[in-house]
C-alpha positions in Angstrom: 56.7 38.5 164.7 56.7 40.6 161.5 54.1 43.4 161.1 54.1 42.8 157.4 52.7 39.4 156.3 55.3 37.3 154.4 58.3 39.3 155.7 60.3 38.4 158.7 61.5 41.1 161.1 65.1 40.4 160.1 64.3 40.9 156.4 62.7 44.3 157.2 65.7 45.4 159.2 68.0 44.6 156.3 65.8 46.5 153.9 65.7 49.6 156.2 69.5 49.4 156.5 69.9 49.3 152.7 67.6 52.3 152.3 69.4 54.3 155.0 72.7 53.5 153.3 71.4 54.7 150.0 70.0 57.9 151.5 73.3 58.4 153.4 75.4 57.9 150.3 73.1 60.3 148.3 73.4 62.9 151.0 77.2 62.6 151.1 77.2 62.8 147.2 75.1 65.9 147.2 77.4 67.5 149.8 80.4 66.6 147.8 78.9 68.1 144.6 78.0 71.2 146.5 81.6 71.5 147.7 82.8 71.1 144.2 80.4 73.8 143.1 81.4 76.2 145.9 85.2 75.5 145.9 86.0 74.8 142.2 83.3 76.1 140.0 82.2 79.2 141.8 85.1 79.6 144.2 86.8 82.6 142.6 83.5 84.4 142.1 82.4 83.8 145.7 85.8 84.8 147.0 85.5 88.1 145.0 81.9 88.6 146.3 83.0 88.0 149.9 86.0 90.3 149.5 83.9 93.0 148.0 81.8 93.2 151.2 84.9 94.4 153.2 87.4 95.5 150.6 88.0 98.2 148.0 89.9 97.8 144.7 92.1 100.7 143.7 93.2 100.2 140.1 96.8 101.3 139.5 97.1 102.4 135.9 99.9 101.0 133.8 102.2 103.7 132.4 101.3 104.2 128.7 104.0 103.3 126.2 105.8 106.2 124.6 105.8 107.1 121.0 109.2 108.1 119.5 110.4 109.2 116.1 113.1 107.5 114.1 115.8 109.5 115.9 114.6 108.6 119.4 112.9 112.0 120.1 109.8 111.5 122.3 106.5 112.6 120.7 104.1 111.2 123.2 105.1 110.5 126.9 103.6 110.1 130.4 104.0 112.5 133.2 103.1 112.2 137.0 99.9 113.9 138.0 97.8 114.2 141.1 94.5 112.4 141.0 91.6 112.9 143.5 89.8 109.7 144.5 86.4 109.3 146.3 85.3 106.3 148.4 81.6 106.3 149.4 81.8 103.4 151.9 80.6 104.3 155.3 79.8 107.9 154.5 76.8 109.5 156.1 74.6 112.0 154.2 76.1 114.8 156.2 79.6 113.7 155.2 78.6 113.7 151.6 77.3 117.2 151.7 80.4 118.4 153.6 82.7 116.9 151.0 80.6 118.4 148.1 80.6 121.9 149.6 84.3 121.8 150.5 85.7 120.2 147.4 83.9 122.1 144.6 85.8 125.3 145.2 89.1 123.5 145.4 88.6 121.8 142.1 87.1 124.9 140.6 84.2 122.7 139.4 80.5 123.5 139.4 78.8 121.8 142.4 76.3 120.1 140.0 79.1 118.5 138.0 81.0 117.3 141.1 77.8 115.9 142.7 77.2 113.9 139.5 80.7 112.4 139.8 80.3 111.6 143.5 76.9 110.0 143.0 78.4 107.8 140.3 80.8 106.4 142.9 77.9 105.9 145.4 75.9 104.0 142.8 78.9 101.9 142.0 79.7 101.4 145.7 83.4 101.6 144.9 86.2 104.1 144.8 86.3 106.2 141.7 88.5 109.0 140.3 86.7 112.3 140.4 89.4 114.6 139.1 92.6 114.1 137.2 95.6 116.3 136.7 95.2 118.4 139.7 97.6 121.4 140.1 100.2 121.2 142.9 98.2 124.0 144.7 95.0 122.0 144.5 96.7 118.8 145.8 98.2 120.6 148.8 94.9 122.2 149.6 93.2 118.8 149.6 95.9 117.4 151.9 95.5 120.4 154.3 91.7 119.9 154.5 91.8 116.1 154.5 89.8 116.0 157.8 87.0 118.1 156.3 86.8 116.0 153.1 85.4 112.6 154.1 86.0 109.9 151.5 88.6 111.9 149.5 92.1 110.7 149.0 95.0 111.6 146.7 97.3 109.5 144.6 99.9 110.1 141.9 99.6 108.5 138.5 101.4 108.6 135.1 99.1 110.2 132.5 99.5 111.1 128.8 101.4 114.2 127.7 102.5 115.5 124.3 105.7 117.4 124.8 105.9 118.7 121.2 102.4 120.1 121.3 101.0 120.2 117.8 103.9 118.3 116.1 102.6 115.3 114.2 99.2 115.6 116.0 97.3 113.8 113.2 99.7 111.0 113.2 99.8 110.6 117.0 96.1 111.3 117.6 94.9 111.8 121.2 93.5 109.8 124.1 90.4 110.3 126.2 88.4 108.5 128.9 86.9 105.2 127.8 83.2 105.3 127.0 80.6 102.7 128.1 80.5 101.3 124.6 84.3 101.0 124.4 84.4 99.4 127.9 81.9 96.7 126.8 84.1 96.0 123.8 87.5 95.9 125.6 86.7 94.9 129.2 88.0 91.4 128.6 91.3 92.9 127.5 91.9 94.4 130.9 90.3 97.8 130.5 88.5 99.4 133.5 86.1 102.3 134.0 87.9 105.6 133.9 90.8 104.2 131.8 92.4 106.2 129.0 92.0 104.9 125.5 93.2 106.1 122.1 90.6 108.0 120.2 92.4 108.7 116.9 95.7 108.2 115.1 98.3 105.8 116.3 97.0 106.1 119.8 93.8 104.5 118.6 95.2 101.9 116.2 97.9 100.7 118.6 96.1 101.2 121.9 96.4 97.5 123.0 100.2 97.7 122.7 100.5 101.2 124.3 98.0 100.5 127.1 99.9 97.9 129.0 98.3 95.9 131.9 96.9 97.7 134.8 97.8 96.6 138.4 96.2 97.7 141.6 95.6 97.3 145.3 93.1 95.2 147.1 92.4 97.1 150.3 90.6 95.9 153.4 88.3 98.4 155.0 86.2 98.6 158.1 82.4 99.2 158.4 83.0 102.9 158.0 85.0 102.6 154.8 88.4 103.3 156.6 91.4 101.5 155.1 92.8 98.8 157.4 95.5 97.1 155.3 96.5 96.2 151.8 95.7 92.6 151.1 97.3 92.3 147.7 99.3 94.5 145.3 99.6 93.6 141.6 102.3 95.6 139.9 101.2 97.2 136.6 103.0 96.4 133.4 104.0 99.4 131.3 102.8 99.6 127.7 105.2 99.1 124.8 107.1 102.0 123.2 106.3 102.6 119.5 109.3 103.6 117.3 108.2 105.4 114.2 109.7 105.8 110.8 108.8 109.5 111.1 111.6 112.1 111.2 110.5 114.7 113.6 112.7 117.5 112.1 111.3 116.8 108.6 107.8 116.6 109.9 108.2 120.0 111.8 109.6 121.6 108.6 106.7 120.3 106.5 104.1 121.6 109.0 105.8 124.9 109.3 106.1 125.5 105.5 102.5 124.7 104.8 101.4 126.9 107.7 103.4 129.8 106.2 101.4 129.7 103.0 98.3 130.8 105.0 96.3 127.9 103.6 95.4 124.5 104.8 97.3 121.6 103.1 99.3 118.4 103.5 102.8 117.1 102.7 103.9 113.5 102.5 107.6 112.4 102.4 108.4 108.7 102.0 111.2 106.4 101.1 110.3 105.1 97.6 112.4 101.9 98.2 110.6 100.7 101.4 107.4 102.7 102.0 108.7 104.3 105.2 106.9 107.5 105.9 109.4 110.2 106.9 106.8 113.0 107.1 103.0 113.0 107.1 102.0 116.6 107.7 98.5 118.0 107.8 98.0 121.7 108.5 96.4 123.2 110.5 97.2 120.8 113.4 96.0 120.7 117.0 97.4 120.3 120.5 96.3 116.8 121.7 96.9 117.9 125.3 93.6 119.9 125.3 91.6 116.7 125.1 93.0 115.6 128.5 91.5 116.6 131.8 92.1 120.2 132.8 92.7 121.0 129.1 91.3 124.3 128.1 87.6 123.6 127.4 87.2 126.9 125.6 90.1 126.0 123.3 88.5 122.6 122.7 85.3 124.3 121.7 87.1 126.6 119.3 89.0 123.7 117.9 85.8 121.8 117.1 84.2 124.8 115.6 87.2 125.9 113.4 86.1 126.0 109.7 89.6 124.9 108.7 89.0 121.5 110.3 92.2 121.1 112.3 91.2 117.6 113.4 91.0 116.5 109.8 94.0 114.6 108.6 94.3 116.0 105.1 97.2 113.7 104.1 95.0 110.6 104.2 91.4 111.8 104.4 91.1 114.9 102.2 90.2 114.2 98.6 91.3 116.6 95.9 91.4 116.5 92.1 95.1 115.9 91.4 95.3 118.3 88.4 98.3 118.0 86.2 100.2 115.7 88.5 97.9 113.0 87.0 99.4 113.6 83.6 102.1 111.1 84.7 99.4 108.4 84.6 98.0 109.6 81.3 101.5 109.6 79.8 102.2 106.0 80.9 98.8 104.8 79.8 99.5 106.2 76.2 103.0 104.7 76.2 101.8 101.2 77.2 99.1 101.4 74.6 101.7 102.3 72.0 99.9 105.5 71.2 102.5 108.0 72.2 105.1 109.3 69.8 107.5 111.4 71.9 108.6 113.4 68.8 105.1 114.2 67.5 104.2 117.8 68.0 100.9 119.4 68.9 100.1 123.0 68.2 98.7 124.6 71.4 96.9 127.9 70.7 95.5 128.1 74.2 92.4 126.0 73.7 91.1 122.8 72.3 87.8 122.2 70.5 86.1 118.9 71.1 84.8 117.2 68.0 81.2 117.5 67.0 80.3 118.9 70.4 82.4 122.0 69.5 83.0 122.5 73.2 86.1 124.6 74.0 88.6 123.4 76.6 91.2 125.9 77.6 94.9 125.4 78.4 96.2 127.0 81.6 98.3 129.3 79.4 95.6 131.2 77.5 98.0 132.5 74.9 99.1 128.9 74.1 102.4 127.1 74.2 102.9 126.9 70.5 104.2 123.7 68.9 105.2 121.2 71.7 106.3 117.6 71.7 106.0 115.1 74.6 108.9 116.4 76.6 107.8 120.0 76.3 104.2 119.0 76.9 105.1 117.5 80.3 107.7 120.1 81.2 105.3 123.0 80.5 102.3 121.0 81.5 100.4 121.9 78.3 96.8 120.9 78.7 96.1 120.9 75.0 98.8 118.3 74.4 97.1 116.0 77.0 93.6 116.8 75.7 94.6 115.3 72.3 96.5 112.4 74.0 93.5 111.6 76.2 91.1 111.7 73.3 93.4 109.4 71.3 93.7 106.7 73.9 90.2 106.9 75.5 89.1 106.8 79.2 89.3 103.0 79.6 93.1 103.0 79.0 93.6 105.9 81.4 91.4 104.2 84.1 93.2 100.9 83.8 96.6 102.6 84.4 95.2 104.6 87.3 93.8 101.5 88.9 97.0 99.4 88.7 98.8 102.4 90.3 96.5 102.0 93.3 94.3 105.0 92.7 90.7 104.5 93.8 92.0 102.1 96.6 93.3 102.5 100.1 97.0 102.5 100.4 96.9 100.4 103.6 98.7 102.9 105.8 98.8 102.0 109.5 96.4 104.8 110.5 92.6 104.7 111.0 90.1 106.5 108.8 92.0 106.6 105.5 89.7 107.7 102.6 89.4 106.7 99.0 87.3 107.7 96.0 86.1 105.6 93.1 87.8 106.3 89.7 85.8 108.4 87.4 84.4 105.8 85.1 83.5 103.6 88.0 81.9 106.6 89.8 79.8 107.5 86.7 78.6 104.0 86.4 77.7 103.7 90.0 75.7 107.0 89.7 74.1 106.0 86.4 75.6 108.9 84.5 76.5 108.7 80.9 80.2 109.3 80.0 80.7 112.3 77.8 83.6 113.3 75.5 84.5 116.2 77.8 84.8 113.7 80.7 87.7 112.1 78.9 89.5 115.4 78.4 89.1 116.3 82.0 90.3 112.8 83.0 93.5 113.2 81.0 94.5 116.3 82.9 93.4 115.1 86.4 90.1 117.0 86.7 86.4 116.1 86.6 85.2 113.3 88.9 88.8 112.2 89.8 89.6 112.6 93.5 92.8 111.4 95.3 94.5 111.9 98.7 98.0 113.3 99.0 99.2 109.9 100.3 97.9 108.2 97.1 99.9 110.7 94.9 103.0 110.2 97.0 102.6 106.5 96.3 102.3 107.2 92.6 105.4 109.2 92.3 107.3 106.8 94.6 106.3 104.0 92.2 107.6 105.9 89.2 110.8 106.6 91.1 111.6 103.0 92.0 110.5 101.5 88.6 107.1 99.9 89.5 107.1 98.7 93.1 104.1 99.8 95.1 105.1 99.6 98.7 102.6 99.8 101.5 103.3 103.1 103.4 103.9 102.6 107.1 104.6 104.7 110.2 105.4 102.2 113.0 108.6 100.3 112.7 108.7 98.4 116.0 107.5 98.2 119.6 109.9 97.9 122.5 109.4 97.2 126.2 112.3 97.6 128.6 114.0 94.3 129.1 112.1 92.5 126.3 113.0 91.7 122.7 112.0 94.2 120.1 108.8 93.4 118.3 108.7 94.3 114.6 105.2 95.7 113.9 105.7 97.4 110.5 108.2 96.8 107.8 108.8 96.9 104.0 105.9 95.2 102.3 105.7 95.3 98.5 102.0 95.1 97.6 102.6 94.7 93.8 105.2 95.3 91.2 104.0 96.9 87.9 105.5 95.4 84.8 105.8 98.3 82.3 108.2 98.6 79.4 111.6 99.9 80.4 111.2 102.5 77.7 108.1 103.8 79.4 109.8 104.2 82.7 112.8 105.9 81.1 110.8 108.3 79.1 108.5 109.5 81.9 111.5 110.0 84.2 113.4 112.1 81.7 110.3 114.2 81.2 109.9 114.7 85.0 113.5 115.8 85.4 112.9 118.3 82.6 109.9 119.7 84.6 112.3 120.8 87.4 115.2 121.6 85.2 113.5 124.0 82.8 109.7 123.7 83.3 107.0 124.6 85.7 108.8 123.0 88.7 112.0 125.1 88.6 111.3 126.3 92.2 112.2 122.9 93.5 115.7 122.9 92.1 118.6 122.0 94.4 122.0 122.7 93.0 123.9 119.6 92.2 120.9 117.3 92.6 118.7 116.1 89.7 115.0 116.0 90.7 112.1 114.5 89.0 108.8 116.2 89.6 105.4 117.4 88.3 103.4 120.4 89.2 99.6 120.6 89.3 97.0 123.2 89.6 93.6 121.7 90.4 90.5 123.7 89.5 87.7 123.6 92.1 84.1 124.8 92.0 84.6 127.6 94.5 87.7 129.6 95.3 91.2 129.6 94.1 92.9 126.5 92.7 94.7 123.9 94.8 98.4 123.9 94.2 100.2 120.5 93.8 103.7 119.2 93.4 105.0 115.6 93.4 108.7 114.8 93.2 111.5 112.4 93.9 115.3 112.8 94.4 118.0 112.1 93.5 116.7 111.2 90.0 119.3 108.6 89.3 119.0 106.7 92.6 115.8 108.0 94.4 115.9 108.1 98.2 112.9 110.4 98.8 109.5 110.9 97.2 107.1 113.6 98.2 103.6 115.0 97.5 102.5 118.4 98.6 99.1 120.1 98.2 98.1 123.6 99.3 94.4 124.2 99.4 93.3 127.3 97.3 97.0 128.2 97.1 97.1 128.8 93.4 99.6 127.3 91.0 101.6 124.3 92.2 104.8 125.6 90.7 104.7 128.8 92.8 103.3 127.5 96.1 104.0 123.8 96.4 107.3 123.3 94.6 109.2 125.6 97.0 108.0 123.5 99.9 109.2 120.3 98.2 112.6 122.0 97.6 113.0 122.5 101.4 111.8 119.1 102.3 114.0 117.3 99.8 117.1 119.3 100.8 116.6 118.5 104.5 115.9 114.9 103.8 119.0 114.5 101.7 121.1 116.2 104.3 122.0 119.2 102.2 122.9 122.0 104.7 123.8 124.9 102.5 121.4 125.4 99.6 120.8 128.3 97.3 117.3 129.7 97.5 114.9 128.3 94.9 114.4 130.3 91.7 111.4 132.7 92.2 108.4 131.5 90.3 105.3 133.7 89.7 101.9 132.4 89.0 102.4 133.6 85.4 104.7 130.6 85.1 101.7 128.4 85.5 101.1 124.9 86.5 
């Protein structure tokens, strides 16, 4: 008889069976979902968590890719070094203190600094590097005292080394340990704590290609942190080698010749037909090796405190008034405005009086140049000639020509931290300053609010040399990894082609050849080679003038273009033109050359 009125016992049994079946299926479904979660969704994470309880991971750094010049000479390489590792697993407090007291003298490190590093490993509960680039003597001493150094082990790694020391230091840059901020940014790309990462130059810009992919060992350990066996070993993949357009010999000569002046400065040599940079020198330079572990910390402090700013890449970051080298732009602006008669003469008496303002603007030659036409005005760099020309065409015409030549803009070089400066009229407008008549005269001769980098002026003279093509300057040609196909990273890229009258290009080139043949640039002469160039002497608020020279050669089929500036070096014709002479001669493969004609500062701009 049923206990529930209206329901038979058989009906109740069937209902209970159905509910039990539902509950059973639900339980099986939940178990199945749980298995999916554990095995498929969170399987990898749980596996790693399980392994971490009885394993250690030792990252094996990938060898960093080399950096080579166009001739295959190695500028940045790796070398094997001893590295001290510390594992805190299973260490008793007494072991920690023993390791601290024994290891500090060996590493020649203050106990407080070493304790800080050891504690970092304890907090991370993992093996960490505590010292890189140990000397052979330090490594042998650690091996001898291994029993008295609980938790310490040695390994050998490939780490960065710059065999040429200061050569091309601003181009190469340097590497340093990855910061917490950088790790947050790049961790998904395979970077680990303690990794090396580029901090400046090509090392920074091309770090993902140079870095490679780290490998490592998954090591099983016992409860005391002792290694039992290697569970897995993932081989590291070396970074790619970077092949540069740079010519190491030309770069070395450029750096040496600027250094010999006793002043900071920069020199740029490029191929005007492609934008390849053959030299990008900034002096003084620095030794990138001192930023690596065991580098001289005192030398590093001196470097950072040096008033000549050796870490500053003057070729792309320093901003200077271009002085009379800018007269190239003023000349072309007047030609394209049909305001320049090459045969019209101007009487230079050493100064120019500006209209109603009656302000006097001096020529660099205080006694004056006498009666000069355009060719003589450029060759002798007569300021009075260009004062009149600038006043005739006005600042808008000059600024337009400067802008289409790329001044006031970045060149796009494949280096970080390139600088630019607004053109004078734009700068005045942004600062709510009224344009004065004197500003136009200063503009015409490359003074006033005008600021350029040496690389920008190298681009200007290269554009004149090739007839209007503005090429993006570049340093890295390709990347290569052994056994893989070459990867083209850089390459000729024409940014714009300036369409100016053929007569304008022809006239300015003839004038620039005259500068070197019989004008202020005679110190750049190379027997048997016609060179087009322009000197410049830029006035600055304090100190001696900056000396400039821009040039290209050979004049009839240009292969090289260069720009040189020497800070506070005086007249460009006497300090910068001789440097250009040497660089152009080497770049053209001229072995035996007569010394340049001596030029005193009395010869001027």
